[in-house]
C-alpha positions in Angstrom: 165.1 160.9 46.3 168.7 160.1 47.4 167.7 160.7 51.0 164.7 158.3 50.8 166.9 155.7 49.2 169.4 156.0 52.0 166.6 155.6 54.5 165.4 152.4 52.8 169.0 150.9 52.8 169.5 151.8 56.4 166.1 150.1 57.2 167.1 146.9 55.5 170.5 146.9 57.0 169.3 147.2 60.6 166.5 144.8 60.0 169.0 142.0 59.3 171.2 143.0 62.1 168.2 142.7 64.5 167.2 139.3 63.1 170.7 137.9 63.1 171.7 134.6 61.5 169.5 131.5 61.6 170.0 129.6 64.8 168.4 126.9 66.9 167.1 128.1 70.3 166.2 125.3 72.7 164.5 127.0 75.5 161.2 126.9 77.3 161.2 130.7 78.0 159.0 133.1 76.2 160.5 134.8 73.2 159.2 138.2 71.9 159.6 138.8 68.2 158.0 142.2 67.4 158.1 143.6 63.9 160.9 146.2 63.7 159.7 149.7 63.8 161.3 152.7 62.0 161.9 154.7 65.2 163.7 151.8 66.9 165.9 151.0 63.9 167.0 154.6 63.5 167.7 154.9 67.2 170.0 151.8 67.1 171.7 153.1 64.0 172.6 156.3 65.6 173.8 154.5 68.7 176.0 151.9 67.0 177.3 153.8 63.9 178.5 157.2 65.3 180.8 157.7 62.2 177.8 158.5 60.0 177.3 162.2 59.8 173.9 163.5 60.5 172.9 166.4 58.4 170.0 168.7 58.8 168.0 166.9 56.0 168.4 163.5 57.6 167.5 164.9 61.0 164.4 166.4 59.6 163.6 163.1 57.9 163.7 161.1 61.0 161.7 163.4 63.2 159.1 161.1 64.7 156.7 163.9 65.2 156.5 164.6 61.5 154.2 162.5 59.3 155.9 161.2 56.2 153.9 160.1 53.2 156.6 157.4 52.6 156.4 155.9 56.1 155.7 152.2 55.9 152.4 151.1 57.3 152.5 148.6 60.2 151.1 145.1 59.4 150.9 143.9 62.9 148.9 145.7 65.6 150.7 144.3 68.6 153.6 142.2 69.8 153.6 138.5 69.0 154.5 136.5 72.1 155.4 132.8 71.5 156.4 129.8 73.5 157.6 126.3 72.5 158.6 123.3 74.7 161.3 121.8 72.5 162.7 124.6 70.2 162.2 127.8 68.3 163.9 128.3 64.9 164.3 131.8 63.4 165.1 132.0 59.7 166.3 135.6 58.9 166.5 134.9 55.1 163.0 133.6 54.8 161.8 135.7 57.7 160.1 132.8 59.4 159.9 131.6 63.0 159.1 127.9 63.6 157.9 126.6 67.0 157.8 122.9 67.9 156.0 120.9 70.6 153.4 122.6 72.7 153.7 125.8 70.8 151.7 128.7 71.9 151.3 132.2 70.3 149.3 135.2 71.6 148.6 138.2 69.5 146.0 140.9 70.3 143.0 138.8 71.3 144.2 135.7 69.4 145.5 132.7 71.4 146.8 129.8 69.3 148.1 126.4 70.6 149.4 123.6 68.4 152.1 121.0 68.0 153.9 123.0 65.2 153.4 126.8 64.4 155.2 128.6 61.6 155.2 132.4 61.5 155.9 133.9 58.0 156.7 137.6 58.1 156.9 137.9 54.3 153.4 136.6 53.7 152.1 137.8 57.1 150.7 134.4 57.9 150.6 131.8 60.6 150.5 128.1 59.8 149.6 125.6 62.6 149.3 121.8 62.6 149.6 118.8 65.0 152.3 116.3 65.6 152.3 112.7 64.5 153.7 110.4 67.2 153.2 106.8 68.4 149.7 107.7 69.7 148.6 109.2 66.4 147.9 112.8 65.4 148.1 114.8 68.6 148.3 118.5 69.7 145.8 119.6 67.1 145.6 123.4 66.7 143.3 125.1 69.1 142.4 128.7 67.9 140.8 131.1 70.3 139.8 134.6 69.5 137.7 136.5 72.1 135.0 134.2 73.3 135.1 132.0 70.1 137.2 128.8 70.2 137.7 126.0 67.7 139.8 122.9 67.2 141.1 121.8 63.8 143.6 119.5 62.0 145.5 122.5 60.6 145.0 126.1 59.7 146.6 129.1 57.9 145.9 132.6 59.2 146.7 135.9 57.5 147.5 138.8 59.8 146.9 141.5 57.2 143.5 140.3 55.8 142.5 138.4 59.0 141.4 135.5 56.8 142.0 131.9 57.5 141.8 128.4 55.9 141.0 125.7 58.3 141.1 121.9 57.7 139.2 119.4 60.0 137.4 122.1 62.0 135.7 121.3 65.3 134.1 124.3 67.1 131.3 124.9 69.7 128.7 127.6 69.4 126.5 127.6 72.5 125.1 124.0 72.7 126.0 123.2 69.0 129.1 121.4 68.0 130.3 122.0 64.4 132.6 119.7 62.3 133.9 120.7 58.9 136.4 119.3 56.4 137.5 122.7 54.9 136.7 126.1 56.3 137.3 129.5 54.9 137.3 132.3 57.4 136.5 135.6 55.5 136.6 137.9 58.6 135.6 137.9 62.2 132.0 137.6 61.5 131.7 135.2 58.5 132.9 131.6 58.1 132.2 129.3 55.1 132.4 125.6 55.6 132.5 122.6 53.3 131.1 119.1 54.2 129.9 120.1 57.6 128.2 118.2 60.4 126.1 119.7 63.2 125.2 118.1 66.5 124.5 118.8 70.2 126.2 115.5 71.3 129.5 116.2 73.0 130.8 112.6 72.4 133.9 112.0 70.3 131.6 109.9 68.1 128.3 111.8 68.2 125.0 110.0 68.6 123.6 111.9 65.7 124.4 114.8 63.4 123.0 116.8 60.6 125.3 116.8 57.5 125.4 119.2 54.6 127.8 120.0 51.8 128.2 123.7 52.5 127.2 126.2 55.2 127.7 129.8 56.3 128.5 130.4 60.0 128.3 133.7 61.8 130.0 133.1 65.2 127.7 133.8 68.1 124.7 134.5 65.8 123.6 131.9 63.3 124.4 129.0 60.9 122.8 128.8 57.5 123.0 125.5 55.6 121.9 124.1 52.3 120.3 120.6 51.7 120.7 118.7 55.0 120.4 115.1 56.0 119.8 113.6 59.5 122.3 110.8 60.4 121.7 108.6 63.4 124.7 106.5 64.7 126.5 107.2 61.4 123.5 105.8 59.4 121.9 108.2 57.0 118.1 108.5 57.4 115.6 109.4 54.6 114.9 112.7 56.4 116.1 115.7 54.3 115.7 119.5 54.5 116.2 121.8 51.5 117.7 124.4 53.8 118.1 125.1 57.6 118.7 128.0 59.9 120.2 127.6 63.4 120.3 130.5 65.8 123.5 130.5 67.8 123.2 133.6 69.9 124.1 133.4 73.6 121.0 135.4 74.3 117.4 134.3 73.6 116.2 135.0 70.1 112.8 135.2 68.6 111.6 132.3 66.4 108.9 129.9 65.4 107.7 127.1 67.7 107.0 124.0 65.7 103.5 122.4 66.3 102.7 118.8 67.1 100.4 116.9 64.7 97.4 115.3 66.6 95.3 112.6 65.1 94.1 111.0 68.4 90.9 113.0 68.9 88.0 111.3 67.2 85.4 113.9 68.0 87.5 116.9 66.9 89.3 115.5 63.9 92.9 116.0 63.1 94.8 119.1 64.4 98.0 120.8 65.4 99.0 121.6 68.9 101.5 123.9 70.6 102.6 125.8 67.5 103.4 129.5 67.5 106.1 132.1 67.9 108.5 133.0 70.6 109.4 136.7 71.2 112.7 137.5 72.9 111.7 141.0 73.8 114.7 141.9 75.9 117.0 140.6 78.7 114.2 141.0 81.3 111.0 139.7 79.6 110.0 137.2 76.9 106.7 136.2 75.3 105.4 133.0 73.7 102.3 132.8 71.6 101.1 129.2 70.9 97.9 127.7 69.8 95.9 124.6 68.8 93.7 124.1 65.8 91.4 121.2 64.8 89.6 120.4 61.6 86.1 120.6 63.3 86.7 124.3 64.2 87.9 123.9 67.7 90.9 126.1 68.6 93.0 127.3 71.5 95.3 130.2 72.2 98.0 130.5 74.9 100.0 133.5 76.0 103.1 132.8 78.2 105.5 135.4 79.5 108.4 135.3 82.0 110.1 138.3 83.5 113.1 138.8 85.8 114.9 141.8 87.2 117.8 140.9 89.4 117.5 142.1 93.0 114.1 143.5 92.2 111.4 140.9 91.2 110.6 137.9 89.0 107.5 136.1 87.8 105.5 134.6 85.0 102.2 135.1 83.4 100.0 132.8 81.3 96.5 133.2 79.7 94.8 130.3 78.0 91.6 130.4 76.0 89.9 127.5 74.2 86.9 127.3 71.9 85.7 123.7 71.9 83.2 122.3 69.4 81.7 118.8 69.7 79.5 117.2 67.1 78.4 118.6 63.8 76.5 121.9 63.5 72.8 121.3 62.9 72.7 117.9 64.7 71.3 117.3 68.2 74.7 116.3 69.6 76.3 119.6 68.6 77.7 121.7 71.5 80.1 124.5 71.9 81.9 125.9 74.9 84.5 128.6 75.6 86.8 128.2 78.6 89.8 130.2 79.8 92.4 130.1 82.5 94.7 132.8 83.8 97.8 132.3 86.0 100.2 134.9 87.3 103.0 134.5 89.8 105.1 137.4 91.1 107.8 137.5 93.7 109.7 140.5 95.0 113.3 140.1 96.0 113.8 140.8 99.7 116.7 143.1 98.9 114.4 145.4 96.9 112.5 146.9 99.9 113.0 145.5 103.4 109.9 147.3 104.8 107.4 146.5 102.1 106.6 143.5 99.9 104.4 142.7 97.0 103.6 139.1 95.9 101.0 137.5 93.7 99.8 134.0 93.0 96.8 134.0 90.7 94.9 130.9 89.3 91.4 131.6 88.0 89.3 130.7 85.1 86.4 128.5 83.9 85.7 125.6 86.2 85.7 123.1 83.4 88.8 124.4 81.7 91.1 121.5 82.6 88.4 118.8 82.3 87.4 119.9 78.8 90.8 121.2 77.6 91.9 120.5 74.0 95.6 120.1 75.1 96.7 116.8 76.6 99.2 118.6 78.8 96.3 119.7 81.0 95.1 116.2 81.9 97.2 116.1 85.1 95.3 119.2 86.3 91.9 117.8 85.7 91.7 116.3 89.2 92.1 119.7 91.0 88.7 120.7 92.5 89.7 124.2 93.5 91.4 127.4 92.2 93.0 129.8 94.6 94.5 133.2 94.1 96.0 135.9 96.3 97.6 139.3 95.6 99.4 140.7 98.7 101.0 144.0 99.5 102.4 144.5 103.0 104.2 147.4 104.7 105.9 147.9 108.0 105.9 151.4 109.4 109.4 151.7 110.8 109.6 153.3 114.3 106.0 152.4 115.1 104.2 149.2 116.2 101.9 149.3 113.1 102.0 147.2 110.0 99.5 147.1 107.1 98.5 144.5 104.5 96.3 144.8 101.4 95.1 141.5 100.0 92.9 140.4 97.1 91.8 136.8 97.2 89.9 134.4 95.1 88.5 130.9 95.9 86.7 128.8 93.3 85.1 125.4 93.6 85.2 123.7 90.2 82.5 121.1 91.2 79.9 123.6 92.4 81.2 126.4 90.2 80.9 128.9 93.1 83.3 131.8 93.4 84.3 133.9 96.4 86.5 136.9 96.1 87.7 139.8 98.4 88.5 142.9 96.3 90.2 143.9 98.5 90.9 143.1 102.2 92.7 145.7 104.2 94.3 144.8 107.5 96.0 147.1 110.0 97.8 145.6 112.9 99.3 147.1 116.0 101.9 144.8 117.7 101.4 144.3 121.4 102.6 147.3 123.4 103.3 147.5 127.1 102.5 151.0 128.3 103.2 150.3 131.9 106.6 148.6 131.5 109.5 149.8 133.6 112.6 151.6 132.4 114.3 149.7 129.6 111.2 147.7 128.9 111.4 145.7 132.2 108.3 143.7 132.9 108.3 142.1 136.3 104.9 142.6 138.0 101.4 141.9 136.4 100.9 145.7 135.7 104.1 145.9 133.8 103.2 142.8 131.8 99.9 144.2 130.8 99.9 144.4 127.0 97.5 145.8 124.4 97.1 145.1 120.7 94.8 146.3 118.0 93.5 144.8 114.7 91.4 146.4 112.0 90.1 144.5 109.0 88.0 145.8 106.1 86.6 143.7 103.3 84.7 143.9 100.1 83.3 140.4 99.6 81.8 139.0 96.3 80.0 135.7 96.1 79.2 134.7 92.5 79.2 131.8 90.0 80.8 130.9 86.8 77.9 132.2 84.7 78.0 135.7 86.4 81.8 136.0 86.6 83.0 139.2 85.1 79.5 140.6 84.7 77.7 143.4 86.5 75.6 140.9 88.4 78.5 139.7 90.4 78.6 143.1 92.2 74.8 143.2 93.0 75.2 140.8 96.0 78.6 142.1 97.2 79.0 142.8 100.9 81.4 145.2 102.6 82.3 146.0 106.2 85.0 146.9 108.7 85.9 145.0 111.9 87.9 146.5 114.8 89.4 144.3 117.5 91.4 145.1 120.6 92.5 143.0 123.5 94.6 143.1 126.7 96.0 140.5 128.9 98.7 139.8 131.5 99.9 136.9 133.5 100.4 136.3 137.2 102.4 133.5 139.0 100.0 131.7 141.3 100.8 129.0 143.9 104.4 128.8 142.6 103.6 126.3 139.8 100.6 127.9 138.1 100.1 130.7 135.7 97.0 132.9 135.9 96.2 134.8 132.7 93.3 137.3 132.7 92.1 138.6 129.3 89.6 141.2 127.9 88.5 141.5 124.3 86.5 144.2 122.6 85.0 144.2 119.0 83.2 146.7 116.9 81.7 146.0 113.5 80.8 148.5 110.8 78.6 147.4 107.9 77.8 149.3 104.8 74.8 147.2 103.8 72.0 145.6 105.8 68.9 143.6 105.1 65.2 144.2 105.6 62.5 141.5 105.5 58.8 142.0 104.5 56.0 139.6 104.1 54.5 139.4 100.5 50.9 138.3 101.1 50.2 137.7 97.3 53.1 135.3 97.0 52.9 134.1 100.7 56.7 134.4 101.0 59.1 136.5 103.0 61.0 139.0 100.7 64.5 140.0 101.7 65.9 143.3 100.5 69.5 144.4 100.7 69.8 148.1 101.5 72.9 150.3 101.4 73.8 152.3 104.5 76.0 152.5 107.6 75.1 150.2 110.5 77.2 149.1 113.5 77.2 147.0 116.6 79.7 146.3 119.5 80.4 143.4 121.8 83.0 142.3 124.4 84.0 139.4 126.6 86.3 138.8 129.5 88.0 135.7 130.8 90.8 134.1 132.8 92.8 130.9 132.4 94.9 128.8 134.8 97.6 126.5 133.4 100.6 124.5 134.5 103.0 121.8 133.3 103.4 118.5 135.0 106.3 116.2 134.2 106.6 112.5 134.9 109.6 110.3 134.3 109.7 106.5 134.4 113.2 105.0 134.5 114.1 101.5 133.4 117.2 99.6 134.5 117.3 96.8 131.9 117.4 96.9 128.1 118.1 99.8 125.8 115.0 101.7 127.0 116.3 103.9 129.7 113.4 106.3 130.4 109.9 107.4 129.5 109.0 111.1 129.9 105.3 112.2 130.0 104.5 115.9 129.8 101.0 116.9 130.9 99.7 120.4 130.3 96.2 120.9 131.7 94.5 124.3 131.6 91.1 125.6 132.7 89.6 128.8 131.6 86.5 130.9 132.3 84.9 133.4 129.9 81.8 135.6 130.1 80.0 137.4 127.3 76.6 139.1 127.5 73.7 138.7 125.0 74.3 141.4 122.4 71.7 140.2 119.9 68.6 141.0 122.0 68.7 144.7 121.2 68.9 144.1 117.5 66.1 141.6 117.1 63.3 142.3 114.6 60.3 140.3 113.7 58.5 139.7 110.4 55.3 137.8 109.6 56.2 134.6 107.6 52.8 133.1 106.8 49.1 134.1 106.5 48.9 133.7 110.3 49.7 137.1 111.8 51.0 135.4 114.9 53.5 133.3 112.9 56.5 135.5 113.3 60.2 135.1 112.3 63.0 136.8 114.1 66.0 138.2 112.4 68.6 141.0 112.7 69.6 143.5 110.0 73.2 142.1 110.2 72.3 138.4 109.5 73.8 138.5 105.9 76.6 140.8 106.8 80.2 140.1 105.9 81.0 139.6 109.6 77.7 138.2 110.6 75.4 139.5 113.4 76.1 140.1 117.1 76.5 137.1 119.3 73.2 135.6 120.7 72.6 134.5 124.2 74.7 134.8 127.3 77.9 132.9 127.3 79.1 132.0 130.8 81.3 129.0 130.2 84.2 127.0 131.6 86.8 125.5 129.2 88.9 122.5 129.8 92.0 121.5 127.7 94.4 118.7 128.2 97.6 118.3 126.2 99.9 115.3 126.4 103.4 114.6 125.0 105.2 111.2 125.5 109.0 110.8 124.8 111.5 108.0 125.3 115.2 107.9 125.9 117.0 104.9 124.2 120.6 103.9 124.7 122.9 103.3 121.7 123.1 99.7 120.3 126.8 99.5 121.2 127.1 100.1 125.0 130.9 100.9 124.6 130.4 103.7 122.0 130.6 107.4 122.9 127.2 108.1 121.3 124.6 110.0 123.4 121.3 108.5 124.3 118.7 108.9 121.5 115.4 110.8 122.2 112.4 109.3 120.4 109.0 111.0 120.2 106.3 108.4 120.9 103.3 110.9 120.9 103.8 114.3 119.4 100.4 115.3 120.8 97.3 113.9 122.4 94.8 116.8 123.0 91.3 116.9 124.4 89.1 120.1 124.5 85.6 120.7 125.8 83.6 123.4 127.6 80.7 123.8 130.0 78.2 126.7 129.5 76.8 127.7 133.0 74.2 130.1 131.4 72.6 127.4 129.3 69.4 125.8 130.5 70.3 122.4 128.9 73.0 120.7 127.0 75.6 122.6 128.9 78.5 120.4 127.9 79.9 120.8 124.4 81.3 117.9 122.4 84.8 116.7 123.3 87.2 117.2 120.4 90.4 115.2 120.3 93.5 114.8 118.1 96.6 112.7 118.2 99.7 112.5 116.1 102.9 110.5 116.1 105.8 109.5 113.8 107.1 106.0 113.7 109.9 104.0 112.1 112.4 106.8 112.1 109.9 109.4 110.9 108.9 107.2 107.9 105.4 106.8 109.1 103.3 109.8 110.0 100.0 108.9 111.7 97.3 111.4 112.6 93.8 110.9 114.2 91.1 113.4 115.1 87.4 113.3 116.0 84.7 114.4 118.3 82.9 112.7 121.2 79.2 113.6 122.1 78.2 113.1 125.8 74.4 113.4 125.1 71.9 111.0 123.6 70.0 111.7 120.4 66.4 111.1 119.3 64.8 111.1 115.8 62.7 114.2 114.9 61.4 114.3 111.4 64.2 112.0 110.2 66.9 114.1 111.8 69.0 113.3 114.9 68.3 115.8 117.7 70.3 115.9 120.9 68.5 115.7 124.2 69.5 116.6 127.7 70.4 113.0 128.8 73.9 111.6 129.0 74.9 108.5 127.0 75.1 105.3 129.0 78.6 104.9 127.9 79.5 108.5 128.7 80.7 109.4 125.2 79.5 108.5 121.7 82.0 108.8 118.8 80.3 111.0 116.3 83.1 111.2 113.7 86.7 110.3 113.3 89.4 110.7 110.7 92.6 108.8 110.3 95.4 109.5 107.9 98.7 107.7 107.5 101.7 108.6 105.3 104.5 106.2 104.8 107.6 106.8 102.6 110.4 104.3 102.0 113.1 104.1 99.4 116.1 102.0 98.5 118.5 104.6 99.9 117.0 103.8 103.4 118.9 100.4 103.2 122.2 101.8 102.0 124.6 102.8 104.7 127.5 105.2 104.4 130.9 104.7 105.8 130.1 106.7 108.8 127.1 104.5 109.6 124.5 107.1 108.7 121.9 106.3 106.1 122.0 107.9 102.7 119.6 110.7 101.9 117.1 109.8 99.2 118.5 110.7 95.9 115.1 112.0 94.8 114.7 114.0 98.0 112.0 111.7 99.2 111.1 111.4 102.8 108.3 112.0 105.3 108.9 115.7 105.1 109.6 115.9 101.4 107.2 114.0 99.1 108.6 112.5 95.9 107.9 113.6 92.4 105.4 110.8 91.9 105.3 110.9 88.2 108.9 111.7 87.3 108.9 114.4 84.6 106.1 116.9 84.7 104.3 117.4 81.5 104.3 121.1 80.8 104.1 122.7 77.4 106.4 125.5 78.4 109.2 123.0 78.9 108.8 121.6 75.4 106.8 118.4 75.8 107.6 117.0 79.1 111.3 117.2 78.9 113.0 116.8 82.3 114.1 120.1 83.7 117.4 118.7 85.0 118.2 116.7 81.9 121.8 116.4 80.8 121.7 118.9 77.9 125.2 118.1 76.7 124.3 114.4 76.1 127.5 113.0 77.6 127.9 109.4 78.5 127.0 108.5 82.1 129.5 106.2 83.6 128.0 103.5 85.7 128.1 99.8 86.4 126.0 98.2 83.7 125.7 94.6 85.0 125.7 95.2 88.7 123.9 98.6 88.7 121.7 99.3 91.7 118.0 99.8 91.1 116.9 102.8 93.1 113.2 102.9 94.0 110.8 104.8 96.2 107.3 104.2 97.4 104.9 106.6 99.0 101.7 105.2 100.6 98.8 107.4 101.8 95.9 105.9 103.7 92.8 107.8 104.7 89.6 106.7 106.4 86.5 108.6 107.7 83.9 107.3 110.2 80.6 109.0 111.1 77.8 108.0 113.5 74.6 110.1 114.0 73.5 108.1 116.9 70.4 106.7 115.2 72.0 104.3 112.8 75.1 102.2 113.1 78.3 104.1 112.2 79.6 103.9 108.7 82.8 104.5 106.9 82.5 107.3 104.3 86.0 107.4 102.9 88.4 104.4 102.8 91.2 104.8 100.3 94.8 103.8 99.8 97.0 105.8 97.5 100.4 104.9 96.3 103.1 106.5 94.1 106.8 106.4 93.5 109.6 105.9 91.1 111.7 102.9 89.9 115.1 103.3 88.2 115.4 100.0 86.3 118.8 101.1 85.0 120.9 104.3 85.1 118.9 105.5 82.1 115.5 103.8 82.5 113.1 105.3 84.9 109.4 104.6 85.7 107.1 106.8 87.7 103.6 105.8 88.9 100.7 107.3 90.8 97.4 105.6 91.6 95.1 104.7 94.4 92.4 102.2 95.4 89.0 102.9 96.9 88.6 100.1 99.4 85.0 100.9 100.1 83.8 101.0 96.4 86.4 98.5 95.1 87.8 100.6 92.3 91.0 102.3 91.3 91.3 106.0 91.3 93.0 108.3 88.7 96.2 106.6 87.7 99.2 107.8 85.7 102.4 106.1 84.6 105.5 107.7 83.2 108.4 105.9 81.3 111.6 107.8 80.7 114.7 106.8 78.8 117.9 108.9 78.8 119.4 108.6 75.3 122.4 110.9 76.2 121.8 113.7 73.7 118.1 112.6 73.1 115.3 112.1 75.5 112.4 109.5 75.4 109.2 110.1 77.5 105.9 108.2 77.5 103.1 109.3 79.8 100.0 107.1 80.1 96.6 107.3 81.8 95.4 103.8 81.2 91.7 104.0 82.1 88.9 106.3 83.2 87.4 109.4 81.7 90.9 110.9 81.2 92.3 107.9 79.4 95.1 109.3 77.2 98.8 109.0 76.4 101.7 111.2 75.1 104.8 109.8 73.4 107.9 112.0 72.8 111.4 111.4 71.6 113.6 114.4 70.7 116.9 116.2 71.2 117.4 117.6 74.7 119.2 120.7 73.6 116.9 123.8 73.1 118.9 124.7 70.0 117.4 121.7 68.1 114.2 121.5 70.2 112.2 121.0 67.0 114.1 117.9 66.0 111.6 115.5 67.7 108.7 113.2 67.1 105.8 113.1 69.4 102.4 111.3 69.3 99.5 111.9 71.6 96.0 110.6 72.2 94.1 113.2 74.3 91.0 112.1 76.2 87.7 112.4 74.4 85.7 115.1 76.3 82.0 115.5 76.6 80.8 119.0 77.5 77.5 118.0 78.9 
């Protein structure tokens, strides 16, 4: 007992020797104040007081390797490191350390900054507060532990219990800002707060907040509150909640998706839209189940999933199904329809496998899905007339010239409801090889330049309709076959300026089904039967072409135009192909007259068609023109180079002359031309065909005869398209004299987002993808703010002339779209068109968007037509409070039949 008492006295003695007298330390250097440990105290005692005799009992007592039941337990787990700008005061009597002005303490994973910090070793506490100066209350305590950080007016923290009392709390958890008058921190995982406010606005004076008297906060996980009230601009609203739960995890968490109330559909009654549940399955995949329900029995279900594996692949999947009821059961106007739509997108990262790749882009379903859809978000897709899908797998065989691709495709016309699919299509390619090349791959003479390639394609083709889709009938008319192609060519320099290119092509077709026709005398019709079995045919052709390039330059001495350059590329070709159909011709009686025979081949309905008919012995002629200009800079004294301007990108003519034909030897002349004007703002394209022969009327149809037109050529059809894009940024010049890029990315090569925000239920009711989630104030000139705008014009016209009647214009439309930014926070998007021929406007949409900092307003409107509708939305931008919103919509009234 005496030995233990001596130890305690020695401990106290050396503790006060270590602390010293109270003194002021005015220094900016770091000061380390560790809690004295027994081993250190005893060591100093032995070093400084050698007159004390050590006996065996004491030596045994201070053995650090021996555990003593009376050894004091350490309160602190680590060294406290503190810094102060002005001074640090250590009080040995009260065992306190006071830090003043820009004080900073670090202890384990705790980092505390404040104006004043007091460390009390008796109570094992930290007290921190700010400093009052001429500017007010400054240097508020900022407490950081791990990834959690908070700002408050003052706080008290206990080292031993790790509890804290906080006054005037301000902390951020994810996108949520939390303000509390008095906070009690029980431990690292639980915090209780009195008179608390929640908001996602990062302003000093928030745009809005949710206030409640008491709440429980689990950092990084959740906030649970009692009765809550929504306050807008410090004005309480009549909106109350008995309780609320806010998930605060940095990772996605599962939860309910609040529906939208819909009263705008007169023929389906009232209903709910886009309600459901979100499943955060893991870090790589999620799942959202949402649906619609109406009082007349109509309903819809949607499944959406996104997945992503870094450096491997990513994609998304969605399946929509809707059961639509119109009218009342038992009445004549009652109708019911079931529609679905499936979409899948998959992309493989290039780093995953450099020699193979798998991608998918699937969009298939009922042809009337978007036109009859219950959900107003599908209105924008109602103008699409086609669905297209493809699933591709490709592989390159390293060290060989071969590569392979397997593809499944799907094309669907929503107007005719016809569907074409290949399940699958296999392609094997051999890149061109040069078997006669010299050493090191040298190719100098025509023999060394002789190259060969090979292509094999196999398909299983299905042609069906909406009604037979996913039934056994869709496979009854399926066709399958394999096509082999190989070719060889070389080139020879002729007459110094010409290139002579001989070619030879061979094709072999295998078909696994063929047709057989028989005459049914009882029905007086020809019956066609499809039989299964292997059939094949072969064909080839040879040819040679001669081409050259001719350049013409026209120089100008006056003005900025310095030169015109015309590039003329003529080519003439000859090809020969025998008649391969003659050996496969069959005949069938087609009427009661036995001499009335119809010719056909067993390959006529094959996937690759039948063999070529008739001898082809033709000469082809092609003319290509390019016209460029060279223009001097505006300032003749500048160091800028001459500017090259493309006047004509192309002006091409193509025709052929068949020597073997007994009449109509000349084919139609096809032409196309394109140019870009006004610094690439206007893209103009023209194409059409010219017929050299006259036509006569036979049974109401125009038939060509072997007589040339008096005017040499007759324009049979022509198409013209023009695209013009202009924006306000085109008139704004930078300091370097170059024009600004369009802020919206608009231009001739990058069409604008014509309707502003896309309406997509997966992005929570049309919210802009790039919206400022934090809700901070945008600094801008309010009274002299610029008004950015953009306009996109599309003009299209089509002309046809059959030679019997005067030519007519079939399509004559003008489309326009763009955006206007009335103020830095007001944006209007529009998209419409005008049918000049019929004198009517086409499908039109308008979008009005208001950025309310932490809130977003969006109004989408289709003013007229069969899809007349609107959607109104105002809500918080942050996904944490995504359900704090109000939306109203009026979907278009649909008629199924």
